[in-house]
C-alpha positions in Angstrom: 115.7 84.3 114.7 112.6 82.6 113.8 110.2 84.2 111.4 107.1 83.3 109.1 108.2 84.4 105.6 106.5 84.0 102.4 108.4 83.7 99.1 105.9 82.1 96.6 105.0 79.6 99.5 104.7 80.1 103.2 107.7 79.0 105.2 108.5 78.9 109.1 112.4 79.7 109.3 114.5 79.3 112.4 117.6 80.9 111.1 116.4 84.2 109.6 119.1 87.2 110.0 117.8 89.3 112.9 117.5 92.9 111.8 119.5 95.8 113.0 117.7 99.1 113.5 118.5 102.1 111.2 118.8 105.5 112.4 115.7 106.7 114.0 114.5 102.9 114.3 113.9 100.8 117.4 114.5 97.2 117.6 111.5 95.4 119.1 111.3 91.8 120.5 107.8 90.8 119.5 105.9 89.1 122.3 102.5 88.1 120.5 101.1 89.0 116.7 97.7 88.2 115.2 96.8 87.0 111.8 95.0 89.1 109.5 93.0 88.5 106.3 95.4 90.8 104.4 98.4 88.2 105.4 96.2 85.5 104.0 95.5 87.8 100.7 99.2 88.4 100.5 99.9 84.4 100.1 97.3 84.5 97.4 99.4 87.3 95.5 98.2 90.5 97.0 100.7 93.3 96.4 103.1 91.0 95.1 105.0 90.9 98.7 107.8 88.8 99.5 109.3 88.7 103.0 108.3 88.2 106.7 104.6 88.5 106.9 102.5 90.1 109.9 101.5 93.8 111.1 99.7 93.4 113.9 101.8 92.9 117.4 102.8 93.9 120.5 106.5 93.9 121.8 109.0 95.2 124.2 111.7 97.7 122.9 115.2 96.2 123.2 117.6 99.0 121.6 117.0 102.4 120.0 119.3 103.7 117.2 118.9 107.4 118.3 120.3 109.6 121.1 116.8 109.3 122.9 116.6 106.1 124.5 113.4 106.6 126.6 111.5 104.0 124.6 113.9 101.1 125.9 112.0 98.5 128.1 108.8 99.8 127.0 105.8 97.7 125.8 104.7 98.9 122.2 102.3 98.7 119.2 103.1 100.3 115.9 101.1 102.0 113.0 101.7 100.0 109.9 103.0 102.4 107.4 105.3 105.4 107.6 106.4 107.5 104.9 109.7 108.9 103.4 110.0 112.4 105.3 111.4 114.0 102.0 110.8 117.9 102.7 109.3 118.0 99.3 106.9 115.2 99.8 103.4 116.7 99.9 101.9 114.0 101.7 104.6 113.7 104.5 104.2 117.4 104.8 100.8 117.4 105.9 101.6 114.0 108.3 99.4 112.2 105.7 102.2 109.5 105.5 99.9 106.8 105.2 99.5 107.7 101.6 102.9 108.7 100.8 104.0 107.2 97.4 107.2 106.0 98.8 105.6 104.7 102.1 106.9 101.4 103.6 104.1 99.0 105.1 104.8 96.6 107.6 104.7 93.2 106.3 102.7 94.2 103.2 105.1 96.4 101.0 108.8 96.9 101.3 109.1 96.3 105.0 109.5 92.9 106.8 106.8 92.2 109.2 106.3 91.3 112.9 105.9 87.3 112.5 109.3 87.0 113.7 111.2 87.3 117.3 112.4 90.6 116.3 111.3 93.6 113.9 112.8 97.4 113.6 110.1 100.2 113.4 110.8 103.8 113.2 110.2 105.2 116.8 107.9 108.1 115.4 105.2 105.1 114.9 105.7 103.4 117.9 103.0 103.8 120.8 103.3 102.5 124.3 100.8 100.5 125.6 98.9 101.5 128.9 100.0 99.3 131.8 96.1 98.2 132.5 96.0 96.7 128.6 97.0 93.0 128.1 98.9 91.9 125.3 95.8 89.9 124.1 93.8 93.2 123.8 96.7 95.6 122.5 97.2 93.2 119.7 94.0 94.2 118.3 95.0 98.0 118.4 95.4 97.9 114.6 92.2 96.4 113.3 90.5 98.8 116.2 92.2 101.8 114.8 91.0 100.7 111.3 87.3 100.4 112.3 87.5 104.2 113.9 89.0 105.6 110.7 85.3 105.2 109.2 84.0 107.5 111.9 87.0 109.9 111.2 86.3 109.9 107.5 82.6 110.0 107.5 80.2 111.9 109.4 77.4 109.4 110.3 74.5 111.3 111.7 72.6 109.8 114.7 69.3 109.0 112.6 71.1 106.9 110.0 71.3 103.3 110.0 74.6 101.2 109.3 74.9 98.0 108.1 78.2 95.8 108.4 78.7 92.8 106.0 80.8 90.3 107.1 81.1 88.1 110.4 85.0 87.7 110.2 87.4 89.6 112.6 87.2 92.9 110.7 83.3 92.9 110.5 83.2 91.8 114.1 85.5 94.5 115.2 84.0 97.0 113.1 80.4 96.6 114.1 81.7 96.4 117.7 83.5 100.1 117.4 80.4 101.5 115.7 78.1 100.2 118.4 80.3 101.6 120.8 79.9 105.3 119.4 76.3 104.9 119.6 75.5 104.2 116.1 72.5 102.0 115.0 74.4 99.1 113.6 73.5 95.8 112.1 75.7 93.2 111.4 75.1 90.4 108.7 77.0 87.2 108.3 76.9 83.4 107.5 77.8 82.2 110.7 75.7 82.0 113.7 78.0 81.4 116.3 80.1 84.4 115.1 77.1 86.4 115.4 76.4 85.5 118.6 79.7 86.8 119.8 78.4 90.5 119.5 74.7 89.9 120.4 75.4 90.8 124.2 76.4 94.2 123.3 73.2 95.1 121.7 74.3 94.9 118.0 71.5 93.8 115.8 72.4 90.7 113.6 71.1 88.8 110.5 72.0 85.6 109.0 72.9 86.7 105.2 70.4 83.8 104.2 67.7 85.8 106.0 68.6 89.4 104.9 65.8 91.0 103.3 65.9 93.7 100.7 66.3 96.4 103.1 68.4 99.7 102.3 70.7 101.3 104.6 72.1 104.8 104.6 75.9 103.4 105.2 76.9 99.8 104.3 80.3 98.9 105.3 81.8 96.0 103.3 84.1 93.6 105.3 83.7 90.2 103.8 86.6 90.4 101.8 84.4 88.9 98.5 83.5 90.1 95.2 79.9 88.9 96.0 79.9 90.8 99.5 80.8 94.0 97.3 78.0 93.4 95.0 75.9 92.7 97.9 76.8 96.0 99.6 76.0 97.9 96.6 72.2 96.3 96.6 71.8 97.3 100.4 73.0 100.9 100.1 70.3 103.5 99.7 70.4 105.8 96.9 72.8 108.6 97.7 74.0 106.4 100.4 77.6 105.6 101.3 79.4 102.1 100.7 82.5 101.9 102.8 85.1 99.4 101.7 87.3 98.0 104.4 88.4 95.0 103.2 91.2 94.0 100.5 90.1 91.5 97.9 92.8 89.7 95.6 90.2 89.2 92.7 89.9 89.8 89.0 86.3 88.9 88.9 84.2 91.3 86.8 81.9 93.9 88.4 78.7 95.5 87.1 79.1 98.9 88.8 76.0 100.4 87.1 74.3 100.8 90.5 76.6 103.0 92.0 75.9 105.6 89.0 72.2 104.9 88.9 71.8 105.5 92.6 74.6 107.8 92.9 76.2 105.9 95.5 79.6 107.1 97.2 82.2 104.8 97.3 84.8 105.4 100.5 87.9 103.6 100.6 89.1 103.1 104.3 92.2 101.6 105.4 94.3 102.2 108.5 93.5 104.2 111.2 95.1 106.3 114.4 96.3 104.5 117.1 95.9 106.9 119.9 92.2 106.9 119.9 92.4 103.0 119.7 94.5 102.8 122.7 92.0 105.0 124.9 89.2 103.1 123.9 91.5 100.0 125.1 92.6 101.8 128.2 89.2 102.9 129.3 87.9 99.1 128.8 85.2 100.4 126.4 85.6 97.2 124.2 86.8 93.5 125.2 87.9 91.5 122.6 88.8 88.1 124.3 85.7 86.4 122.8 87.2 86.8 119.4 90.2 85.0 120.3 89.8 81.4 118.7 93.4 80.0 119.4 96.8 81.0 120.4 99.9 79.0 118.8 103.4 79.3 119.7 105.5 80.6 116.8 107.0 76.8 116.0 103.4 75.8 115.1 102.9 79.3 112.8 102.0 77.3 109.9 99.2 75.6 111.7 98.2 78.6 112.9 97.5 79.8 109.3 95.6 76.8 108.5 93.5 77.4 111.6 93.1 81.0 110.4 91.2 79.6 107.1 88.7 77.7 109.1 85.3 79.6 108.6 84.7 79.0 112.4 88.0 81.2 113.4 87.8 84.6 114.4 91.2 85.8 115.8 94.2 83.6 115.6 97.3 84.8 117.4 100.9 83.5 117.4 102.9 83.9 120.8 106.7 84.4 120.6 
């Protein structure tokens, strides 16, 4: 099969071994996949991962290695992490498998990803896509779920103000999601054309160069940069909450004194639940079509990765 593989360098391979589903897994034929900044960070050394990249996708179930074949023919998306299911695992016992120490994470840790014609996924983390949701919308379910995770972890009060830092795909989706939940959201970024994508939704936007010294109750860091983390600290109110949404592969020293001095709570926020995100898409509460910069055929996937590096790009998709 065709696959996009990272092993010291990024490669497009046309004869990669097609996987076979293990017990409890489904074989999914990928139709479309999205490039995430985590994929780019992996090519810079994040997690030390080698293998097929990719964790955002939509596909059709072709086979299931279990007695229950009801998923065959269904259009699906998948959560990106699953646990060991050991009865003695304290994390899996409470269905918090995203933090199981023996988990596998699609295209990131111990599991080949979805930038390929086929991917095998445990049926327990597969979710059927509603008929009224297009592939181009459904491919956003993973970052949408990650944005929804913030309000699952943190109670944001109606009177509190939220600053989202970063006008990349994660920052835009996070601002759109929090805004749809009726929070007072401001998005800050470096690119006017990206900020313009969300102004019509009523989201307040500020260019980074014009950002005043205002402090916010909640600051969501989604720039993927060390400087963004430093800026987030400076714009969080004393006893406020700084939410970290992006992974940064960097060894730069940081001065963390403001966190202690201002008693700031730092909240790591990663993956989210898919069912609430799919309900949002099914109800057409959000439309991500404006965020799609380009769609490339898999044969041009290396070009797609280069396009993803372009600061003017938002979401680049690969079609299989």
